[in-house]
Every structure is written in structure tokens, then in C-alpha cells.
N, C-alpha and C positions, 0 to 999 in steps of 0.2 A: 784796821779797816783796809779792805782791799783797794788797790789803786789800779785804774785802767792801764793796760800795757801800752808800750810804745807802738805807734803805727809801723808796720813792717818788721816787727820783732820776730825773731826766728822761733822755731819750736811750734807748739800747738796753737800759739796766737798769731802765727805768721799770716799775712794777708793773702797769700797765694803765690803760685808760681807765675811763669811768663815774664812779662816785662817789669812787673813790680818786684825787683830784687829786694832781699832783706835790707832794711835800713834806707831804702830808696822808694818808698811808696809814693805813687803819684795819683792824686785825686783830681780828675778832670771836671766832674760835675756831680753834685749830690742833690737829690730831690726830697727823699723821704726823711723826716726827722722824728726822733723819739726823745724822751726826756727821762733821765734817771738821776739819782742823787748819790754822790760820794761825799761822805763826811758832812752831810747836811746841806751841801751846795748842789745847784741844779746844773746838769750838763746836757747839751744837745748832742745826740748821736745820730749822724746822717748816713744814709745808704741810698742805693739806686742811682749810681752814676756810671759813666763810661768806664769799662774795665773793672768796676767794682760791683755793679748790679748783680752779675751772675754769682757773686760770692757774698751776698747779703748775710747769709747765716754765719759765715766765718767772721765777718766784720763785727756783727753784733756779739757773737760769742767771745771775740777778742776783747771787747770793751766790758762785757758783763761778767766779771769775775765773781766767784762765789762770795756771798756776803753783801752784795750790792743791794741797797734798799730801793724799791721802786717808788716813784712819785708821780702823781697825776699832774699833767700840765694842761690847764684850761685853754690857753691860747693855741696849743697844738692839737687840741681835741684828741688826746691820746688816752685810750682806754686800756689800762693795765689790768688784765684779767686775773693775774695771779701775783700776789705779793710775796716778799721773802726771797729765798734763794732761787735763782733762775738757772736751769740746767743748760750746759753748753749743747749746742745742736750737734747731732751725729752725722748729718748729711749736708752737702753743699749744693744749693740750687744751681742749675746749669742754664736757665733761661728766665726771661721776664715773668712768665706764667707761674714760676715757682715762688714768687714773692709772698703770696698769701699763705702757702704751705710753710714757709720759713717763719712767718709771724706766728702762725698757730703753734709751731714746734716750740717757740720761745714763750708762748703764753702772752703775746703782745699783739694788739691790733692798733695800727697806726691809721688815723682817719683824715689827717690833714697834710697837705703837701706844701713845703716851703723850699724854695730853690736856693742853692748855694753854688758858688763856683770858686775855682782857685785863681788867685791873682798873685803872682810872685810865689812866696812860700806860705802864704796864709790862706785859709779858707774864709772867704768873705761873702756877705750877702749879695745876691744878684739884685739889680735895680728893681724896685717895685716890691720887694719882699718886706715882711713885717720887721720893722726896725727895732722892735722890742726884744727880739731874740738875738742875743749878742755873743753867744759862745763861738769860739773859733778854734781851729786846729793849727798850731804853729809848728811847721816842720823844722824851723831853726831851733826850736826848743825840744828837739827829740821826737816831735810828732805826737806829743801828748795832748789829749783833749783837755781844754781848760776853759773855765767860765770867766766872766769879768770878775773883778775884785769883789763886787757886791751887786746883788740883784737890783735892777732899776724898778721904777713904778710899774711898767708894763709886765715885768716878770712876776712881781708880787700879785698882780691881778690874775695871772695865769693859774694861781692856786684855787681860784673860784670858778665854778662852772658858769657858762653863759646861760642867759634866760631867754626862752622863746615862748610866744603865745600863738596858738593855732585856733582860729575860729572854725566852727563846723567840725570839731575834732571827735565827734561821737561816732563817725562812720566813714567809710569810703576813703576819699583822697585825704581828708583831714586826719583821719586815724593813721593812715600810712605815713604821712609826713611827720606827725607827732612822734610815732614810734621810731622812725628813722633818726630823728634828732635826739630823742631820749637815749637811744642806743649809742649815740656818739658822745654822750656825756652831758648833753644840754639838760638843764632844768626846764621842764615844759609845762605850761598851763594849757589845758584844752577846754574849750567852751562850746556850748550849744544849748538847745532848749530841752533836751531829753536827758535827765539825770542818769537813768539806767544805762543808756548808751555811753555816756561819759565814763561811768564807773567801769564798764567793760574795757574801754580804752586804757584806763589807769591800771586795771588788773593785768593787762597785756604788756606792761612795762618790762623791759629786759633787765635781767640781773646784771649788776655791775655798771649800769648806765646812770643817767641823772635822775633827779626826782621828778615826779609827775603829779599834777594837781588838776582836778576837774572843778570847774565853776559854771553853774547854770546861769545863762544869760541870753537875752534876745538882742542881737547886735543892731536891730532896727529901732531900739528904744534907747534914747540918750541916757536916761538914768541907769539902765542896766549896764551900758558900756562904761560909764564912769565907775560904777561899783566893781565891774570886772577888772579894770586896771588898778583900782585901789587894792583889791585883794591880791593881785599879782605883785604889786610893790611890797605889800606886807609879807607875803610868803617868801620872797627872794631878795630881800635887802634893798628894795627900791630901784632895782635895775631892770632894764629890758633891752635886749640886743637884737631880737628878731621878731617880726610879726608876719604871720601868713594869713592874709585876708582870704579865707577859703569858703566861708559860709555862703550858701546860695540855694536858690529854689527856682522852679519854673512854674508857669501857668498852664491851665488846661489847653491842649492843642486844638483850639477852635479858631474860626476865621476872625480876623482882626476886629471886624465890626460887631462881633458878638461878645467880645471880651469885656467884662464889667470893669468899672473903675476900681472896685475893691480888689479884684484879681490883679489888675495892673499895679495898684499901689503896694500890694503885699510883696510882689517881686521887686519893685523898686526899693522898698524899705530895707529888704534884706541884702540884695545884691549890690546896690549902689550906695544907699544912705548908710548901711551898716559898715561897708568898707571905708567910707569917708569918716564916720564917727570914730572907728577904731584907729584909723591913721592919725586923726587929730590927737587922740590921747597918747598914742605911741610917740609921736613927734615931740610932744610936751616933755615926756620922760627922757627921750634920747638926747635932746639938745641941752638938757639941764644936768645930765649925769656926768661923772668923771671917771674915765675919759668919755667925752661926749661922742655921740654918733650911734648908728645902728643900721638895720636893714629892714625894709618892708617889701614883701612879695605879694602881689595880687593875683588871684585866680581869674584869668581872663576867659579861657575857653576858646576852642576853634570858632565858636559863635561870635567872637570878637572880630572875626574876619568875614565869615560867610553864614547867612542864616539858614535855618531849616524851615520847611513849610509850617505856617501857623505858630510862629514862635516870637511874635513881636515884642512881648515884654522881656523875655529872657535875652534875646538878641540885642535889644536896645540898651539894656543895662550893661551887657558885656562890651559893647562898643564904647559906652561911657567909661567903663573901667580903664580902657586904654588911655583916655584923656586924663583920668585921675592918676594913673601910673606916671605919665609924662610930667604932670604938674608936681607930684611929690619928688620925682627924680631931680627936677630943676630947682624947686624951692628948697629942697633938703641939702643941696650941695654945701652951702655955707655952714651947715651944722654937722657935716660928715655923715649924713643920712643918705644911704643908697636905696633905690627902689627899682624893682623889676617886676615882670609879669610872666606868668606861666600859663600858656594856652594849651589846654588838654583836649584831646579828641578821643572819645570812646574808651575810656577806662572802664574796666569790668567791675562796676559798682552797682548798688541798687538803682542809681539814677541812669548810669551809662550802660548797664548790663542789658537793658531792655532792647538795645540795638540788635542783639542776637536773635530775638524773636521776629524782628521785622519792623521797620519804621517807614513813614511816608517819605517818598523821594520827590525831587523837583518835577519829575515828569508825570506825577500822579500815581505812580505805582507804589506798592509796599514791598520792601525787600530787606532781608537780614544784612547786617553789616559786621565787619570784623571788629573785634575788641582787643585790648591789651591788658596785661596784668597791672593792677593798680599800684603794685610795689614799685613800678618804674617811675610813677609820679613822686613817691616818697624819696626815691633816689635823686630825682631832679631837684627837689627842694633841699635835700641834704647837700648837694653840690653848690647850689646858689647861696645857701647859708654859710658855707665853709670859706667863701672868698674873703680876702681882706677888704676893708672898706675903700681902698683905692682902686678896686676892680668891681665891675658890676655886669651882670647879665640883664640887659634892659628888657629884652623879649626872648622867650624860648617857646618853641612849639614842640609838643610831644604827643604823638598820635599813633593809633593802630595803623600799621603800614598800609593795609589794604582797604581802609575805610574810604568812602568817596569824599574827596576834597579837592585834590589836584585835578586839573583837566576838566573841570565842571562836572564831576561825577565820579 
């Protein structure tokens, strides 16, 4: 079985010229980590540091000798696109922008960042990093990458993918978020009222990612919500790590005094009551599982800040979502449950895409508005979900740059 070479070793595994002389490699900071197995044990390989970032390809090539077996690490969200023998890279990136090309050349996509730093002669975790990842590089021991003597509980959990549930996952923002998470290795449950659309989302799942399951449910109905979470638990071992409360709807754009009670209640049931019911069930699972905790993100919308004309039901529920987000974030602390809110403006979806044709403005006119690619919303959810539970994005706004919002228009 091949053994990773010594840091700073001469020859084809040398870390590079300049100030890093052979046998005297100096790692100042390392951010990106990946996980591989030597002899059945897990090793964390880091790159992206001062003096080393520009030679990411060489560093990985130095550690990945022929015959190394790849292993998936759940906690690091590492997607190993190719198993078996990994070819040494033929080129050396010269700048930060070459990072993705390097990963592609090695068949590796690294999706989660964990920071390390050097203290004395050992690479140690920076404060606030995931304490379950305990591999270090000991320069006094010849600079060889070595794991702890035995994997701890957190490392054993990393062998299993995290579980996410996305409501309103049959189209638009929900579909984008679900596919972004699934591509990162998450097992994802998508739910909504239209089975055909859920099936389309599942069919779009990316090869090499996590599993995806569609469950038909109306989040405004308590019995449907309970069944949804029971099916999620059955499908993925009783665990839930992330909930995206995304399901939402609007009412007809009529004057407030003309809106019927039924129209008002339909919006409240889905946008507000549905988010509350799903949060309740998620919290029950998250606080009881081992290790406990998880994350909930609510879709708040730009309408959580500023209304559009004739939007009383939608705007009221989105303002209420802000209160729900704060309550979950506060009450969830003792259970290691984080909660945040993503406020989206003019994503190019079936709901938001109508802005391009023209919508009523506050001054009484009708005007087209700028929109943005919905994939940016998926990327935002992907980032929020990737954080360790000791860090939280409480509120994030993502909007089309030129849509009317700032400056009262």
C-alpha cells in the first residue's frame, strides 16, 4: 500500500521552489480539505494556503500516490467523482482562479472549507473549526500526514451523508436549492403538491451526488406534514440535518378590501402556517438525534422588507416569517439548532419571471424589472447549509442588482 510522501521531499513530490526548501516546508494557512484513505484510515489533505495555494496541484499530487483508495467524507462534503487510481497532475496552477481546474484534473470536487493554521510545528485547527476533524501534519515527524490513532464519533458519522428536506421542491427556487445540495452529496427529500413536478426534480439529480426522494404533501395541512417527516425519517435512518422552508404562494393582485377571506387564508396556510408546522417537526427530530442539532432556513423574500402594490397577504406572511426565524434561532440555541432567512428578489422563475413583462410600481405605472438566474439562490442555500452549527447566517438578501428596491424605487 502506497504511503503519502514526506512534506518537502525532493524529486517529483517536492512541494515547490522558492522559500520552501526541500525538507523545510512551511505551511502558513490551509483552508480547503479533502479526505482520502491509506490502509483503511482517513487522512485529511489540506491546500489553499499562503505560499501553497498556487501549487495546489503539486500538493495533492504529492499526497495522492498511485494505489490510494478514495473515501467519501460526509462532514467535509467531499464529492469524489472518480474512484481508484488518481493520476498525478501535469500542470501547476499559478493563481487562485486555477483552483477549480486543479480539482477537475484530479477528479476531485471539494465543497466545504475548513480552516487550519500552523502553530509551532503542528498544523492545528483554527478556533471555531469543526472539532471532529482531527488529522494533523507533524513536521517533527518528518512532515508526514497522519490521522489520530482511531476515528472518533464525529469521524464515523462523516461516512454517512447529511439529510436535507426542501419544501416547494418541484420548481423554481426549491428545485435549484435541492439540486445544489444533492450535488454536494446531501440526501435530499423534496416535497410539494404536484407529483409530476417533484418527479422532474428527482430525475434531474446529479450523478455522483446524494440520494433524492420526492414526497407529495401540502405543508398547510398538519397531517400531511407529520407524514412527510415520518417518510423522511424512514428513508434516511431517522436523521434530519437541514430544512429549507421554501413553499409559498401569492394571492390575486387586487385591492386589500376586495381580497376574500379564503384567498387570504390560503396564503397564510402555506407561507406561514406551513413553515411553522415544518419547523416544529424538524426541531423534534434535530434535538433528539445524536449528535443533536441542525439548521433551518426560511424563504423570506424581499417582501419581508418592502411591499408591492396589492400584495397584503403575501407581504404580511413574509414579514411574519422574519419573526418566526428569530424565534427559531433563539429557542433553538440550547439544542444546537441554527436558523436563518434568505430574502430573495426577482429570481427568474415562474413566479418571479413575470417581472420581465412588467409589474405595477408604487407610482401607479407598470414597468419591467430586472431578474437574476435562479441558480444563485441555490448557491446561497448551499453556502448557508455548509456552515458548521457554531456559525449562522441569520439574514441574507440576494436580489437582481437593478430591480427597484434601494432608494424607494
